[in-house]
NUNUMI-748021 format. One record per residue (C-alpha): residue in three letters; x, y, z. Coordinates in nm, 3 decimals, always signed. Example, Ala and Ser with C-alpha at 12.3 -4.5 7.8 and 13.67 -1.06 7.14 Angstrom:
<sites>
ALA/+1.230/-0.450/+0.780
SER/+1.367/-0.106/+0.714
</sites>
This chain:
<sites>
MET/+2.116/-1.160/+0.189
THR/+2.323/-1.443/+0.044
THR/+2.146/-1.710/+0.254
LYS/+1.811/-1.587/+0.132
TYR/+1.898/-1.686/-0.224
SER/+2.101/-1.998/-0.151
TRP/+1.783/-2.196/-0.090
LEU/+1.760/-2.232/-0.468
LEU/+2.049/-2.478/-0.468
LEU/+1.884/-2.721/-0.230
ILE/+1.522/-2.670/-0.327
GLY/+1.624/-2.776/-0.678
LEU/+1.605/-3.131/-0.538
LEU/+1.237/-3.080/-0.465
ALA/+1.129/-2.807/-0.702
ALA/+0.912/-3.016/-0.926
GLY/+0.724/-3.152/-0.627
CYS/+0.672/-2.819/-0.462
SER/+0.592/-2.575/-0.743
GLU/+0.253/-2.693/-0.873
LEU/-0.055/-2.780/-0.675
GLU/-0.120/-3.084/-0.891
GLN/+0.229/-3.243/-0.885
VAL/+0.352/-3.534/-0.678
PRO/+0.640/-3.487/-0.428
GLN/+0.986/-3.614/-0.511
SER/+1.154/-3.914/-0.356
THR/+1.198/-3.976/+0.014
ALA/+1.573/-3.947/-0.029
SER/+1.542/-3.594/-0.159
LYS/+1.297/-3.513/+0.117
ASP/+1.531/-3.639/+0.388
ALA/+1.808/-3.415/+0.255
VAL/+1.593/-3.118/+0.353
PHE/+1.390/-3.221/+0.655
SER/+1.656/-3.403/+0.860
SER/+1.855/-3.096/+0.965
THR/+1.805/-2.741/+1.083
GLY/+2.013/-2.618/+0.790
GLY/+1.787/-2.796/+0.545
LEU/+1.475/-2.649/+0.705
ASP/+1.632/-2.305/+0.702
LEU/+1.716/-2.321/+0.333
TYR/+1.370/-2.451/+0.244
ALA/+1.199/-2.183/+0.454
ASN/+1.381/-1.915/+0.259
SER/+1.179/-2.016/-0.047
PHE/+0.868/-1.877/+0.123
TYR/+1.003/-1.523/+0.093
ASP/+0.926/-1.525/-0.279
ASN/+0.563/-1.481/-0.173
LEU/+0.629/-1.138/-0.023
PRO/+0.570/-0.836/-0.247
SER/+0.874/-0.706/-0.431
GLY/+0.990/-0.348/-0.408
ASN/+0.829/-0.276/-0.744
ASP/+0.503/-0.434/-0.627
ILE/+0.492/-0.190/-0.336
ILE/+0.578/+0.128/-0.523
ARG/+0.310/+0.058/-0.787
SER/+0.043/-0.070/-0.551
ASP/-0.158/+0.252/-0.508
GLU/-0.192/+0.336/-0.875
MET/-0.560/+0.240/-0.834
ALA/-0.671/+0.448/-0.538
ASP/-0.916/+0.730/-0.479
TYR/-0.633/+0.981/-0.440
SER/-0.443/+0.876/-0.753
ALA/-0.482/+1.052/-1.088
ARG/-0.304/+0.862/-1.364
THR/-0.254/+0.832/-1.738
GLN/-0.560/+0.616/-1.795
VAL/-0.872/+0.526/-1.601
PRO/-0.827/+0.170/-1.469
ASP/-1.022/-0.084/-1.674
PHE/-1.160/-0.215/-1.345
LEU/-1.363/+0.107/-1.307
ARG/-1.478/+0.144/-1.668
ASP/-1.813/+0.006/-1.773
GLY/-1.768/-0.322/-1.961
ALA/-1.387/-0.306/-1.968
TYR/-1.319/-0.564/-1.697
GLY/-1.464/-0.905/-1.622
PRO/-1.382/-1.272/-1.563
ARG/-1.181/-1.291/-1.884
GLN/-0.946/-1.014/-1.767
SER/-0.931/-1.122/-1.403
THR/-0.607/-1.256/-1.258
GLY/-0.471/-1.367/-0.922
TRP/-0.614/-1.719/-0.896
ASP/-0.269/-1.876/-0.856
TRP/-0.229/-2.149/-0.595
ARG/+0.124/-2.268/-0.669
PRO/+0.289/-2.101/-0.367
LEU/+0.045/-2.278/-0.136
ARG/+0.166/-2.621/-0.250
ASN/+0.521/-2.534/-0.149
ILE/+0.410/-2.417/+0.197
ASN/+0.177/-2.708/+0.268
TYR/+0.435/-2.962/+0.153
PHE/+0.681/-2.820/+0.406
ILE/+0.428/-2.828/+0.692
ALA/+0.330/-3.186/+0.612
ASN/+0.690/-3.309/+0.603
CYS/+0.851/-3.110/+0.883
THR/+0.824/-3.409/+1.117
ASN/+1.172/-3.561/+1.132
PRO/+1.266/-3.628/+1.498
ALA/+1.632/-3.568/+1.409
VAL/+1.543/-3.199/+1.440
PRO/+1.435/-3.083/+1.788
ALA/+1.058/-3.030/+1.822
GLU/+1.097/-2.665/+1.923
THR/+1.303/-2.598/+1.610
ARG/+1.046/-2.771/+1.391
ARG/+0.768/-2.562/+1.548
HIS/+0.966/-2.248/+1.468
TYR/+0.992/-2.337/+1.101
ILE/+0.630/-2.452/+1.082
GLY/+0.544/-2.116/+1.237
LEU/+0.724/-1.944/+0.950
ALA/+0.536/-2.159/+0.699
ARG/+0.204/-2.082/+0.861
PHE/+0.289/-1.709/+0.862
PHE/+0.332/-1.725/+0.486
ARG/+0.019/-1.934/+0.443
ALA/-0.173/-1.669/+0.635
TRP/-0.022/-1.399/+0.412
PHE/-0.117/-1.599/+0.102
TYR/-0.476/-1.653/+0.210
PHE/-0.525/-1.299/+0.334
ASP/-0.438/-1.174/-0.014
LYS/-0.678/-1.426/-0.171
VAL/-0.968/-1.336/+0.059
LYS/-0.919/-0.963/+0.007
ARG/-0.937/-1.016/-0.367
PHE/-1.198/-1.289/-0.409
GLY/-1.388/-1.330/-0.081
ASP/-1.478/-1.699/-0.051
VAL/-1.191/-1.926/-0.159
PRO/-1.115/-2.295/-0.110
TRP/-0.921/-2.367/+0.207
ILE/-0.645/-2.616/+0.130
GLY/-0.452/-2.719/+0.437
ASN/-0.250/-3.011/+0.303
ALA/-0.016/-3.083/+0.013
MET/-0.247/-3.241/-0.243
ASN/-0.160/-3.494/-0.510
VAL/-0.262/-3.464/-0.872
ASP/-0.544/-3.718/-0.830
ASP/-0.691/-3.562/-0.517
ALA/-1.063/-3.510/-0.582
SER/-1.083/-3.224/-0.333
LEU/-0.885/-3.009/-0.578
TYR/-1.218/-2.958/-0.749
ASN/-1.423/-2.869/-0.443
ALA/-1.635/-2.555/-0.417
ARG/-1.511/-2.248/-0.236
ASP/-1.525/-2.235/+0.143
PRO/-1.707/-1.951/+0.323
ARG/-1.503/-1.642/+0.404
ALA/-1.558/-1.693/+0.779
THR/-1.415/-2.046/+0.765
VAL/-1.107/-1.940/+0.572
MET/-1.037/-1.638/+0.792
ASP/-1.070/-1.846/+1.109
SER/-0.798/-2.069/+0.963
VAL/-0.586/-1.763/+0.880
LEU/-0.618/-1.645/+1.238
ALA/-0.519/-1.990/+1.365
ASP/-0.209/-1.979/+1.143
LEU/-0.116/-1.636/+1.276
ASP/-0.166/-1.742/+1.635
TYR/+0.060/-2.041/+1.577
ALA/+0.321/-1.822/+1.408
THR/+0.328/-1.563/+1.686
GLN/+0.359/-1.833/+1.952
ASN/+0.626/-2.044/+1.783
ILE/+0.854/-1.825/+1.571
ARG/+1.162/-1.785/+1.787
THR/+1.344/-1.509/+1.600
THR/+1.282/-1.180/+1.777
GLY/+1.533/-0.957/+1.597
ASP/+1.681/-0.915/+1.250
ASN/+1.908/-0.623/+1.172
THR/+1.865/-0.669/+0.795
ARG/+1.485/-0.627/+0.818
SER/+1.454/-0.887/+0.542
LEU/+1.341/-1.179/+0.762
VAL/+1.013/-1.262/+0.933
THR/+1.038/-1.240/+1.311
LYS/+0.792/-1.298/+1.593
TYR/+0.703/-0.929/+1.589
VAL/+0.651/-0.920/+1.213
ALA/+0.404/-1.206/+1.269
TYR/+0.226/-0.998/+1.534
GLY/+0.233/-0.706/+1.289
LEU/+0.062/-0.914/+1.021
LYS/-0.196/-1.028/+1.274
SER/-0.257/-0.662/+1.363
ARG/-0.311/-0.583/+0.994
VAL/-0.529/-0.883/+0.912
CYS/-0.754/-0.850/+1.214
LEU/-0.813/-0.479/+1.160
PHE/-0.909/-0.548/+0.799
GLU/-1.143/-0.832/+0.885
GLY/-1.300/-0.657/+1.184
THR/-1.387/-0.342/+0.993
PHE/-1.490/-0.538/+0.683
ARG/-1.741/-0.732/+0.893
LYS/-1.863/-0.416/+1.063
TYR/-1.924/-0.210/+0.749
ARG/-1.994/-0.474/+0.480
THR/-2.322/-0.570/+0.643
SER/-2.443/-0.789/+0.355
TYR/-2.219/-1.068/+0.487
ASN/-2.410/-1.092/+0.815
LEU/-2.084/-1.116/+1.007
GLY/-2.122/-0.794/+1.206
SER/-2.167/-0.976/+1.536
THR/-1.812/-1.111/+1.507
ALA/-1.645/-0.782/+1.414
GLU/-1.561/-0.691/+1.773
LYS/-1.365/-1.015/+1.821
TRP/-1.140/-0.934/+1.526
LEU/-1.089/-0.573/+1.634
ASN/-0.989/-0.685/+1.981
GLU/-0.741/-0.931/+1.830
SER/-0.590/-0.644/+1.628
VAL/-0.555/-0.434/+1.943
LYS/-0.385/-0.718/+2.131
ALA/-0.143/-0.795/+1.848
SER/-0.056/-0.428/+1.803
ASP/-0.005/-0.392/+2.176
VAL/+0.253/-0.672/+2.179
VAL/+0.453/-0.501/+1.904
MET/+0.430/-0.166/+2.080
LYS/+0.536/-0.299/+2.420
GLU/+0.783/-0.574/+2.332
GLY/+0.906/-0.523/+1.975
GLY/+1.162/-0.252/+2.051
PHE/+1.051/-0.035/+1.757
SER/+1.010/+0.342/+1.751
LEU/+0.929/+0.618/+1.504
ASN/+1.227/+0.744/+1.308
GLU/+1.308/+1.102/+1.402
THR/+1.660/+1.125/+1.259
GLY/+1.685/+1.436/+1.043
GLY/+1.407/+1.621/+1.223
THR/+1.057/+1.697/+1.104
ASP/+1.181/+1.801/+0.757
LYS/+1.347/+1.469/+0.668
SER/+1.272/+1.185/+0.910
TYR/+0.956/+1.067/+0.731
ARG/+1.099/+1.048/+0.379
GLN/+1.421/+0.882/+0.498
LEU/+1.212/+0.570/+0.556
PHE/+1.151/+0.542/+0.182
THR/+1.480/+0.655/+0.031
ASN/+1.745/+0.494/+0.253
THR/+1.959/+0.222/+0.098
THR/+1.943/+0.013/+0.414
PRO/+1.616/-0.004/+0.609
VAL/+1.579/+0.242/+0.895
THR/+1.581/-0.033/+1.155
ASN/+1.412/+0.143/+1.446
GLU/+1.088/+0.180/+1.243
ILE/+1.102/-0.057/+0.946
MET/+0.990/-0.406/+1.051
LEU/+1.012/-0.586/+0.714
SER/+1.160/-0.463/+0.389
ALA/+1.228/-0.554/+0.028
VAL/+1.600/-0.489/+0.070
SER/+1.805/-0.368/-0.223
ASP/+2.152/-0.515/-0.268
ALA/+2.382/-0.386/-0.542
THR/+2.623/-0.677/-0.491
LEU/+2.342/-0.919/-0.584
SER/+2.199/-0.686/-0.851
VAL/+1.876/-0.649/-0.654
TYR/+1.730/-0.311/-0.751
ASN/+1.392/-0.149/-0.801
ASP/+1.276/+0.105/-1.059
ALA/+1.108/+0.362/-0.834
ASN/+1.265/+0.661/-1.009
TRP/+1.181/+0.534/-1.354
TRP/+0.823/+0.473/-1.243
TRP/+0.775/+0.804/-1.060
THR/+0.957/+1.041/-1.299
SER/+0.911/+0.902/-1.650
ALA/+0.663/+1.056/-1.894
THR/+0.621/+0.720/-2.067
TYR/+0.721/+0.426/-1.846
GLY/+0.485/+0.443/-1.550
SER/+0.124/+0.546/-1.492
ARG/+0.226/+0.906/-1.406
VAL/+0.041/+0.883/-1.075
SER/-0.018/+1.214/-0.896
LEU/-0.223/+1.308/-0.593
ILE/-0.556/+1.485/-0.637
ARG/-0.635/+1.815/-0.469
THR/-0.928/+1.678/-0.268
PHE/-0.682/+1.454/-0.083
VAL/-0.403/+1.711/-0.055
ASN/-0.658/+1.934/+0.120
THR/-0.670/+1.681/+0.405
TYR/-0.312/+1.757/+0.515
LEU/-0.343/+1.969/+0.829
ASN/-0.186/+2.306/+0.893
ILE/+0.129/+2.289/+1.101
ASP/-0.071/+2.414/+1.403
GLY/-0.299/+2.112/+1.380
THR/-0.600/+2.290/+1.237
PRO/-0.772/+2.177/+0.916
PHE/-0.636/+2.347/+0.605
THR/-0.993/+2.369/+0.474
ASP/-1.086/+2.596/+0.766
LYS/-0.877/+2.869/+0.602
ALA/-1.081/+3.136/+0.428
GLY/-1.030/+3.120/+0.053
TYR/-0.851/+2.785/+0.048
GLN/-1.046/+2.690/-0.264
THR/-0.869/+2.954/-0.476
MET/-0.521/+2.942/-0.327
THR/-0.249/+2.888/-0.582
PHE/-0.006/+2.600/-0.543
MET/+0.267/+2.828/-0.412
ASP/+0.053/+2.940/-0.119
GLU/-0.145/+2.629/-0.034
VAL/+0.163/+2.417/+0.037
LYS/+0.305/+2.656/+0.296
GLY/+0.267/+2.598/+0.667
ARG/+0.137/+2.244/+0.631
ASP/+0.203/+1.904/+0.787
LYS/+0.566/+1.843/+0.691
ARG/+0.487/+1.507/+0.539
LEU/+0.343/+1.699/+0.245
GLN/+0.685/+1.839/+0.146
GLN/+0.828/+1.488/+0.185
THR/+0.559/+1.336/-0.037
ILE/+0.532/+1.577/-0.333
ARG/+0.757/+1.827/-0.513
MET/+0.701/+2.169/-0.359
GLY/+0.883/+2.466/-0.215
ASN/+1.262/+2.441/-0.230
TYR/+1.279/+2.076/-0.338
ILE/+1.603/+2.013/-0.530
ARG/+1.763/+1.731/-0.728
THR/+2.118/+1.655/-0.834
ASN/+2.220/+1.601/-1.196
ALA/+2.576/+1.482/-1.257
GLY/+2.669/+1.643/-0.926
ALA/+2.503/+1.977/-1.000
VAL/+2.217/+2.091/-0.776
GLU/+1.899/+2.189/-0.959
ALA/+1.567/+2.334/-0.846
ALA/+1.292/+2.080/-0.917
PRO/+0.936/+2.211/-0.929
PRO/+0.654/+1.982/-1.048
VAL/+0.721/+1.865/-1.405
PHE/+0.416/+1.860/-1.631
SER/+0.565/+1.602/-1.862
TYR/+0.487/+1.375/-1.565
THR/+0.216/+1.519/-1.342
TYR/-0.143/+1.590/-1.448
THR/-0.250/+1.759/-1.124
GLY/+0.066/+1.944/-1.014
TYR/+0.102/+1.728/-0.702
MET/+0.398/+1.520/-0.819
PRO/+0.512/+1.245/-0.577
ILE/+0.867/+1.210/-0.446
LYS/+0.805/+0.965/-0.161
TRP/+0.980/+0.665/-0.317
SER/+1.209/+0.830/-0.572
LEU/+1.571/+0.931/-0.514
ASP/+1.687/+1.287/-0.571
ASP/+1.972/+1.204/-0.807
THR/+1.856/+1.202/-1.170
TYR/+2.098/+0.916/-1.239
TYR/+1.830/+0.676/-1.119
ASP/+1.556/+0.803/-1.351
GLY/+1.634/+0.600/-1.661
GLY/+1.593/+0.234/-1.566
THR/+1.597/-0.028/-1.292
ARG/+1.873/+0.136/-1.090
ASN/+1.724/+0.230/-0.754
ILE/+1.913/+0.117/-0.446
ASN/+1.660/+0.229/-0.184
SER/+1.504/-0.050/+0.020
ILE/+1.123/-0.062/+0.009
SER/+0.923/-0.097/+0.328
ILE/+0.673/-0.385/+0.348
MET/+0.579/-0.331/+0.713
ARG/+0.669/-0.051/+0.949
TYR/+0.593/+0.051/+1.304
ALA/+0.380/+0.349/+1.205
GLU/+0.124/+0.113/+1.053
ILE/+0.100/-0.080/+1.380
LEU/+0.031/+0.243/+1.569
LEU/-0.244/+0.329/+1.322
ASN/-0.393/-0.021/+1.340
TYR/-0.404/+0.007/+1.718
ALA/-0.565/+0.352/+1.713
GLU/-0.824/+0.260/+1.452
ALA/-0.925/-0.068/+1.614
LYS/-0.966/+0.104/+1.950
ALA/-1.163/+0.391/+1.792
GLU/-1.393/+0.137/+1.625
LEU/-1.441/-0.037/+1.960
GLY/-1.512/+0.294/+2.132
THR/-1.221/+0.248/+2.373
LEU/-0.966/+0.498/+2.236
THR/-0.832/+0.709/+2.523
ASN/-0.629/+1.029/+2.528
GLU/-0.327/+0.819/+2.625
ASP/-0.386/+0.596/+2.322
TRP/-0.417/+0.902/+2.098
ALA/-0.093/+1.054/+2.228
LYS/+0.119/+0.743/+2.164
THR/-0.025/+0.678/+1.818
VAL/-0.173/+0.957/+1.608
GLY/-0.025/+1.224/+1.833
ALA/+0.323/+1.075/+1.800
LEU/+0.295/+1.053/+1.421
ARG/+0.180/+1.414/+1.395
LYS/+0.456/+1.529/+1.627
ARG/+0.709/+1.360/+1.398
ALA/+0.549/+1.552/+1.110
GLY/+0.607/+1.887/+1.284
ILE/+0.246/+1.948/+1.388
THR/+0.243/+2.149/+1.708
ALA/-0.101/+2.106/+1.864
GLY/-0.366/+1.842/+1.923
LEU/-0.105/+1.581/+2.009
THR/-0.215/+1.463/+2.354
VAL/-0.594/+1.484/+2.357
LYS/-0.817/+1.308/+2.107
PRO/-1.042/+1.540/+1.902
VAL/-1.410/+1.589/+1.976
VAL/-1.504/+1.825/+1.691
VAL/-1.585/+1.670/+1.355
ASP/-1.402/+1.816/+1.055
ALA/-1.682/+1.905/+0.816
TYR/-1.463/+1.878/+0.503
LEU/-1.339/+1.530/+0.590
LYS/-1.688/+1.409/+0.672
ALA/-1.848/+1.556/+0.360
ASN/-1.583/+1.445/+0.112
TYR/-1.478/+1.111/+0.255
PHE/-1.685/+0.959/+0.535
PRO/-2.037/+1.103/+0.550
ASP/-2.163/+0.821/+0.773
ILE/-1.897/+0.866/+1.043
SER/-1.974/+1.109/+1.325
ASP/-1.698/+1.011/+1.569
ALA/-1.441/+1.291/+1.546
ALA/-1.154/+1.071/+1.667
LEU/-1.229/+0.793/+1.419
LEU/-1.243/+1.047/+1.136
GLU/-0.903/+1.181/+1.235
VAL/-0.752/+0.832/+1.260
ARG/-0.868/+0.767/+0.905
ARG/-0.724/+1.101/+0.792
GLU/-0.395/+1.009/+0.954
ARG/-0.388/+0.666/+0.796
GLY/-0.437/+0.810/+0.449
ILE/-0.157/+1.064/+0.489
GLU/+0.098/+0.852/+0.675
LEU/+0.061/+0.545/+0.450
VAL/+0.004/+0.718/+0.118
PHE/+0.144/+0.520/-0.179
GLU/+0.236/+0.222/+0.041
GLY/-0.035/-0.005/-0.097
PHE/-0.304/+0.014/+0.169
ARG/-0.557/+0.255/+0.022
PHE/-0.774/+0.037/-0.202
ALA/-0.800/-0.232/+0.067
ASP/-0.896/+0.039/+0.318
ILE/-1.168/+0.165/+0.086
ILE/-1.302/-0.190/+0.054
ARG/-1.312/-0.261/+0.426
TRP/-1.469/+0.077/+0.504
ASN/-1.740/+0.011/+0.244
ARG/-1.648/+0.338/+0.071
GLY/-1.610/+0.222/-0.288
PRO/-1.778/+0.538/-0.424
LEU/-1.460/+0.726/-0.327
MET/-1.313/+0.576/-0.645
GLU/-1.539/+0.817/-0.836
GLN/-1.353/+1.120/-0.698
THR/-1.283/+1.393/-0.953
TRP/-0.922/+1.388/-1.064
ASN/-0.851/+1.748/-0.973
GLY/-0.529/+1.941/-0.953
PHE/-0.403/+2.273/-0.823
TYR/-0.585/+2.601/-0.879
VAL/-0.498/+2.799/-1.192
PRO/-0.604/+3.167/-1.155
ALA/-0.610/+3.252/-1.526
LEU/-0.511/+3.144/-1.874
ASP/-0.182/+3.265/-2.020
LYS/-0.049/+3.352/-1.675
PRO/+0.303/+3.219/-1.602
LEU/+0.333/+3.041/-1.266
ASP/+0.654/+3.013/-1.066
LEU/+0.565/+2.698/-0.873
ASN/+0.867/+2.693/-0.642
GLU/+0.911/+3.071/-0.620
ASP/+1.273/+3.064/-0.728
GLY/+1.227/+3.358/-0.965
LYS/+1.185/+3.136/-1.274
ASN/+0.847/+3.071/-1.433
ASP/+0.760/+2.704/-1.475
VAL/+0.424/+2.658/-1.648
VAL/+0.156/+2.838/-1.850
PHE/-0.195/+2.709/-1.924
TYR/-0.345/+2.825/-2.252
LYS/-0.619/+2.772/-2.508
VAL/-0.437/+2.941/-2.792
LYS/-0.065/+2.892/-2.779
PRO/+0.118/+3.226/-2.803
ALA/+0.340/+3.282/-3.103
THR/+0.635/+3.345/-2.871
GLN/+0.695/+3.125/-2.568
LEU/+0.900/+3.195/-2.260
ALA/+1.221/+2.997/-2.239
GLY/+1.221/+2.714/-1.986
VAL/+0.844/+2.723/-1.940
THR/+0.610/+2.429/-2.006
TYR/+0.293/+2.521/-2.199
ILE/-0.021/+2.313/-2.127
ASN/-0.319/+2.319/-2.363
VAL/-0.652/+2.326/-2.175
ALA/-0.880/+2.402/-2.473
GLU/-1.204/+2.203/-2.507
THR/-1.060/+1.991/-2.787
VAL/-0.718/+1.915/-2.932
ASN/-0.713/+1.816/-3.301
GLY/-1.087/+1.759/-3.285
VAL/-1.067/+1.520/-2.987
PRO/-1.196/+1.607/-2.636
ASN/-0.906/+1.733/-2.428
PRO/-0.857/+1.532/-2.106
GLN/-0.670/+1.826/-1.944
ARG/-0.905/+2.115/-1.861
LEU/-0.970/+2.388/-1.608
LYS/-1.280/+2.344/-1.394
ASN/-1.430/+2.680/-1.491
ASP/-1.299/+2.676/-1.848
THR/-1.063/+2.972/-1.816
PHE/-0.967/+2.937/-1.448
GLY/-1.006/+2.702/-1.154
GLU/-0.876/+2.360/-1.055
LEU/-0.702/+2.151/-1.314
THR/-0.902/+1.845/-1.409
TRP/-0.779/+1.532/-1.582
LEU/-0.968/+1.257/-1.769
ASN/-1.300/+1.343/-1.611
ASN/-1.458/+1.302/-1.954
ILE/-1.420/+0.925/-1.911
PRO/-1.687/+0.788/-1.672
ARG/-1.574/+0.606/-1.361
LYS/-1.866/+0.441/-1.187
TRP/-1.840/+0.232/-0.874
ASP/-2.055/-0.078/-0.868
GLU/-2.135/-0.303/-0.571
LYS/-1.968/-0.595/-0.746
PHE/-1.631/-0.416/-0.738
TYR/-1.584/-0.497/-0.371
LEU/-1.461/-0.836/-0.495
TYR/-1.277/-0.937/-0.810
PRO/-1.435/-1.194/-1.040
ILE/-1.311/-1.553/-1.042
PRO/-1.109/-1.586/-1.367
GLU/-1.305/-1.752/-1.644
ASN/-1.046/-2.019/-1.727
ASP/-1.040/-2.139/-1.367
ARG/-1.417/-2.168/-1.358
LEU/-1.407/-2.375/-1.675
ILE/-1.167/-2.617/-1.504
ASN/-1.375/-2.624/-1.185
PRO/-1.738/-2.509/-1.233
LYS/-1.802/-2.562/-0.859
LEU/-1.614/-2.239/-0.788
GLY/-1.913/-2.035/-0.898
GLN/-1.878/-1.660/-0.947
ASN/-1.882/-1.354/-0.726
PRO/-2.204/-1.149/-0.724
GLY/-2.258/-0.920/-1.020
TRP/-1.984/-1.067/-1.238
</sites>
């Protein structure tokens, strides 16, 4: 990790010229110090890594998703609360740094093959940069050179999405063909196969976006992008040397990917690596356990219902599933559920002592309290202390990209199913349906999530993607590309409460954990949390209620309207940037 940060020493020579889009490069002497040797190129290229998401970026990234109940309704989804004045993300400074490198990586003192390798890295990061911009804003200006402050093209209009994405694909093709690094045991560096992985991700997004967002009139090109995703995924699967982690068995192998100090190298392809010696930490525990620091994100019951039974059948095929209590509904399920939320015999350590740890209602609003990213020692709860490395790209995603792209193309075979979705479900302890793709549509999944999809295999791939990649930052982008924005209106529902004033032992350890009431009893049970679900509290509507008033699913904040609008598929161009350059225009509806 030391080399990754040492670039700061050398890039200080050029920093002023490479940090702002409008600034002029530094002197030729400073430039030669960097571009005349492999070491100089290597140190400069390390500056690109600042453009990758941090560990904290990843662990927070699904706080706005259809399956996430949280402290407050996002302003983005509230009528009149979000617009061009609040919009962010129109930052082009990293692009200047990348383009400056590409333009100046020409010194013949460095072998041509070496220069192509480093230009490949730069173009990988330019593709990453532009993919993020297009996902957020749609049409954006394509800038392929390092501009000077007086360059008139800085004030051009935006380029069409199709033009920009063709350039992104060209960058990715160059990166995959020219990056020479094929392995990295630290999982902190971009390799050839990470570049193929990004291509797999980008092409799946763009192919499905073009297929389902028909207003863009790009549907005829969707198949090309889906085929590119399949080909890129196939290279990773056949040549990358990755595999699904199965260390620890079906009870532990999934969560190990998110709690290990060092990346699990057989499956993790790229990671935000923690390093205590460099004071590089994240605050996952603080975020996922604090009653005040984070957004108190919890899963909703509608989504938890999509986790299969351990025998591979839909949980919602069980008679009476709607009124099952938490203690019963979590039993006999896909073992990723117990590695994603607090349930059953989940325990934590506190100063060395082992403690039972049921869902804590000072944190969770629904009862489905996440544990995927947090560590089990309470020491980490109180600040930026976490030492677990945070996955940015992993092999499981590539398998899902491959399966989805092939399902969209209508070419998914039983063999494809077995090595992708089947393999993931096998790792999760599911015992059936692993080798043959499904042909029967799950009525619950179709009705609650994808009413316009009638392909049973495609529905199941989407189910699998939601479960396997939950809280890894993919969900909102998936909703956008599937044209399923109305999913953001899902009721924020929690587990089923059979009656008021009835103590519930959520982990069945013989100790009651929670009571829901309208009138708090004069005497309370020791060690039990009491939750008020009356219509109002101190004259104000109570955001925490039971669906049927005195029993039923918990609901949270459903008194605050969340309404999806067509304009939400893109963010607005920030107002200040439009004032500087009126040619940018504005996205529809904003």
